[in-house]
C-alpha positions as CSV (number, residue, x, y, z in Angstrom):
1,M,92.0,92.7,92.6
2,A,95.3,90.9,93.1
3,S,96.9,88.9,90.4
4,G,97.6,85.2,90.8
5,S,101.3,85.8,91.2
6,D,100.6,88.0,94.3
7,C,98.9,85.2,96.1
8,Q,101.5,82.6,95.1
9,Q,104.2,84.5,97.0
10,Q,102.1,85.0,100.1
11,Y,102.1,82.5,102.9
12,P,99.2,82.4,105.4
13,T,99.7,83.3,109.0
14,K,98.8,80.6,111.6
15,Q,95.5,82.3,112.1
16,Q,94.8,82.5,108.4
17,A,95.7,78.8,108.0
18,E,93.3,77.9,110.8
19,Q,90.5,79.8,109.1
20,L,91.2,78.1,105.7
21,K,91.4,74.7,107.4
22,E,88.1,75.2,109.2
23,C,86.4,76.4,106.1
24,S,87.7,73.4,104.2
25,A,86.5,71.0,106.8
26,N,83.0,72.5,106.5
27,G,83.2,72.0,102.7
28,K,82.8,75.7,102.0
29,L,86.3,76.6,100.9
30,N,86.5,78.3,97.5
31,Q,88.8,80.6,95.7
32,S,87.0,83.8,96.7
33,Y,87.3,82.9,100.4
34,I,90.9,82.1,100.0
35,Y,91.6,85.5,98.4
36,A,89.6,87.2,101.1
37,V,91.5,85.5,103.9
38,L,95.0,85.9,102.4
39,L,94.5,89.5,101.3
40,K,92.8,90.7,104.4
41,K,94.9,93.5,106.0
42,E,95.8,93.0,109.6
43,S,94.1,95.6,111.9
44,S,96.9,95.5,114.4
45,K,99.2,98.5,114.6
46,I,102.8,98.3,113.6
47,N,105.3,98.2,116.5
48,V,108.8,99.4,115.6
49,T,111.7,99.4,118.0
50,I,114.9,101.1,117.0
51,P,118.0,100.1,119.0
52,A,119.8,103.0,120.7
53,K,123.1,101.9,119.0
54,K,121.5,102.5,115.6
55,I,120.4,106.0,116.3
56,G,123.0,107.1,118.8
57,N,125.2,108.7,116.2
58,Y,122.5,111.0,115.2
59,F,121.9,112.7,118.6
60,P,124.1,114.4,121.1
61,E,124.9,112.2,124.2
62,T,123.1,114.8,126.3
63,Y,119.7,114.1,124.7
64,S,117.1,112.3,126.8
65,K,114.8,109.6,125.4
66,E,112.0,112.1,125.3
67,Q,114.1,114.6,123.3
68,I,115.1,111.9,120.8
69,E,111.5,110.8,120.4
70,E,110.4,114.5,119.9
71,V,113.0,114.9,117.1
72,I,112.0,111.7,115.4
73,F,108.3,112.5,115.5
74,M,109.0,116.0,114.2
75,L,111.0,114.6,111.3
76,L,108.3,112.0,110.6
77,D,105.6,114.7,110.5
78,K,107.7,116.7,108.0
79,W,108.3,113.6,105.9
80,K,104.6,112.8,105.9
81,E,103.7,116.3,104.9
82,N,106.2,116.1,102.0
83,K,104.9,112.7,100.9
84,E,101.3,114.0,101.0
85,G,102.4,117.0,98.9
86,V,104.0,114.7,96.4
87,A,100.9,112.6,96.2
88,D,98.7,115.7,95.7
89,A,101.0,116.9,92.9
90,E,100.9,113.5,91.2
91,D,97.1,113.6,91.3
92,T,97.1,117.0,89.5
93,V,99.4,115.9,86.7
């Protein structure tokens, strides 16, 4: 369960604020509901865009978009495997 300080630093999204306002209008707003709404993880996927200028120095000018993506995903797969190995090692200690 989150501590009080975690919720004090969190601001509701517009959707969360609307949920809280509606519940308050119905007279059913309580601390448990507020925690549930504020701590609910969004089910939407993360969308990340990296500008070509930022990654251009890391790839030859001859690389296509597909080649760059392939390298990035290969590196992310290796990073993920390494992170999982570290987590597994921490569990055994």
